[in-house]
Structure formats: structure tokens, C-alpha cells
N, C-alpha and C positions, 0 to 999 in steps of 0.2 A: 339559445337552447342547445345547439349542437356543441358549442365549446364547453358548456357545463356538463353535458353528457360525457364528453371525452375525459374531462377532469374527474368525474365520478368513477369512470372505468379505471383510470390510473390509480386512484385511491384504493380501489378494490384489488389492485395487483394485476390487472389485465395488461398484457404487454403487446397484444396485437388484435386489431379489429378486422374481421373478415365480413364483408358486407355484400349482399346480393340484392340489388334493387329490383323492385317489382316491375316487370315490363310495362311499358306505357299503355299497351292495349287493355290492361286490366284496370286502368285508372277510370274512375267515374268523373273526375275533374282533373285538369292539368295539375301535376304535382311532381316536379322534378327538382325541387329544392335540395333533395338529398344528394343528387349528382353534383350540384354546385358546391354544396358543403364539402363533399369528398375532394373535389378539385381544389378548393381553397385550403384544405387541410393537408394537401400533398399526397393523397392516396394514390396507389398504383393499380392499374388495370392488371389483374392477376390471370384472368381467363375470360374467354368469350366463346359462347356457343351460339348456334343458329337454330331458331325455331321457325317452322313453316306455318304461315298464317293466311287465311282467306278473309278478305273483307266481304262479308255476305250482303252488304248493301249495294254492291256493284256486281255487274255480270261476271261470273266465274270464268277465268281464262284456262279452260281445259286444253290439254294437248290433243292433237288429231287422233291419236290412238285411243285416248280416253273417250272422246266424242263418239268414235266408232263403237267402243265397248258399251257405252250407254244406250246407243241405238239398238244394239243386239239384246241386251239384258232387260227383259220385261216380264219374265215369268216367275222369278223367285220371290216369294213373299218376304217383305221387309217391314219391320215395325218395332215399336217399343216392346220390351220383354221383361218379365220378372223371373226368368229362368237363369238366375245367377249361377246355380250349381253346374248346369250343363256348360255354360260359357267358361266357367272357371276351370273345368276339366280340360277343355280345348286349349285354354291359355296356358295352363300349367304344363301340359304335354308339349306344346310348342316351345316354351321357354327352356324346358329341360332338354329337349332334343337339340335345339339350335344353339343355345347359349350356356347350357349346363347351369342354369339358375332357376329361380322360382319367382312368382309375383311378389312385389313388395308387401302387399296385404294378403293375409290368409282369407279363405272363403268366409270364415266366421267374422273377421274384422270388417270386410267390405259389406257383408250383410248387415252388420250392426250400423255402419255408417249410412247405408242406403235407407235403413228403417228410420234413422234419426233425421236424414235430409232427403226425403223422397222426391222433392221438386228440384234438387240440385245434383243428384247422382242418377244418371239415366243410362240404361242399357238398351242398345239397339241391335237386333240380330237379323240375320238372313237365313231363310229356311224355316223349318217347323221345329217345335220343341223336341220332337223325337228324331229329327234329322237336321240339326243345326249346322249350317255351312260356315258361318262366320259371325262375329260379334264385335262391338266396340262399346266401351264404357266411357261416358263423358261426365266431367264435372262442369256444371253450369254456374257461372257467376253473373253479375249484373250486365257485363259487357261481352263475355266470352263463353263459347262452348269449347271446353278444353278436352282433348282426347287423352285419356289416362292409360287405357289398355285397349289393344286390338289383337285379334287372333282369328285364324281360320283353319279349317280342316284341309286335308289334301284336295278333296273335291272342291272346296271353296276356293283354294288357290288356283286350281285348274280352270274354274269358271271366272276367275278374276272379278270377284263379286264386290270388292270394296268401293269402286267408283259409284256403283248404284246405291250402296249403303250410305256413303257420304252425301250423295245428292239428296237422298231421302232426308237426312239430317238437316241439310241446308234449306230444303223446301218446307219442312214441317216443324222443325224444332228450334230454329234460330230466331224466331220472331222476338223482337226486343233486344237481342244481342247484335253486336256489330261484327264480331270476329269468330271464326272457327280456327282453333289453334291445334295443329297436328303434333306439337311438341318438338323437341330437339332431335337432331340426327347425329348424336355423338357416337364415337367409335374409339376403341383403344389402339389407335394408330398414331403415326408421327404427326399427322395433321389434326387428329381428333375428330375427323368428319367421316361419316358413313356416306360416301358419295352416291351409292346406289339408292339408299333410302331417301336422301334429300331429292334426288332426281325423280323418284316415284311420287313424292309429295308435290314436287313442282308440276308434274304431269296432271295432278288433281286440282291444280290452281293455286297451290300454296306458294307464298312469297316470303322471303326471309326477313326476320327481325333479329337484332342482337340481344342476347341474354348474358349479361356481364357479371363478373365477380371482382370486387376491389379489396385490397388489403391496405391497412394503415398502421404502421408501427406507433405504439403509444409510449 
């Protein structure tokens, strides 16, 4: 099947295949025949990123500072929220100020997606609707709770609220899933790694998996 697919691509005038395998944590059954086919075809590893993942079926390995933070933070209300507009305002302001960019989705787009997939797109916030300190938007699959967006206000950052928010997600929303995926820690540097970000995810219990991209001349 793989050989026939490559031949069809050649006939269509395609000269190069760029292929990004689905990370194994998202598999519902073992399925890495694509990696073997790439190897047999002479594909080249073009890039590799690191995603930080927690196996929620095992005790989470928090850092000592995170454990201390979790013991202190008990007063801020945390839970599932439908206040996308308030969260999107915090997210847009943070991305604009810190990275001079904007969310991949507009508020209208993410609202439409959430309305279509209410059980698979979940917003968790800390604080109240009128005084939101932080929030995190997750995509839920059969095996993974994937963190798509996270943002906090200045007071939320001062309170270091995210450890408690993620613990809430693990304790209350990951039933039936095996992994919590914090996503990659890419950066526009020589190494392509945001070391501060990956260290933060490590302190929350995240451990690295590789997310690869292959190229194959046709």
C-alpha cells in the first residue's frame, strides 16, 4: 500500500513528501508501521521537537517547589468554565505583549469548534468569571488531554496558579485518558528549544516524548 501511494504521488507530480507521524501517545492501538515504511523508503529525519507529557495513571512526579506551591494554594476557585470570551481576552493580550502574535484561532472560530465538540474542547479557569486569574483550553482525545492554550493575568502569574489548575485537570478530567500533553517547547533559537518552558513543564511532572518530521524525495 505504501509503495502504491508513493507511485501515485509521483504520477501527480509531487516531488517531495513531508510526513509528521502522530505521536504514539495518541494511538488507541499500536500503529507504527508508518515509521517502518519511512525507514524502508529512505526517508530522512528533518526535525525533532520535544513535547512534555504526564502519564496520569502513575503518581505525578512534581518538583519540590511545585509540591510546596500545591500545599499553599487552596483558596482560588478552579473548575470548568464556559467563559471563552474572558479567557480569550487574557490569552490575546499575553501573546501580543510577549510574542507580538495572536492565537491561531479567533474567538469566533474556537467558539464554533467548542459548540460542535463540547465534550472534546474543555476550558478550565482559576478565579471567578469577573476576576479570572488564569485559564487553560484542552483538546480531549480517546487517550490524551492535550493543552492547546494557556494564559494568566499578572496576578495569576504572581500567584503561580497553574500547578493547582493542572492538578485539578488530572484529578477531575482525565478519567479514561492515559496522558496529559503539555505540548512542545519550541523556540526560535539555535537549538530550537525553550529551556525555561520545558523546565517549567518538567517541574509539573511532564516528561519528554519526541515529535518528529520526515522528508522523502520522490
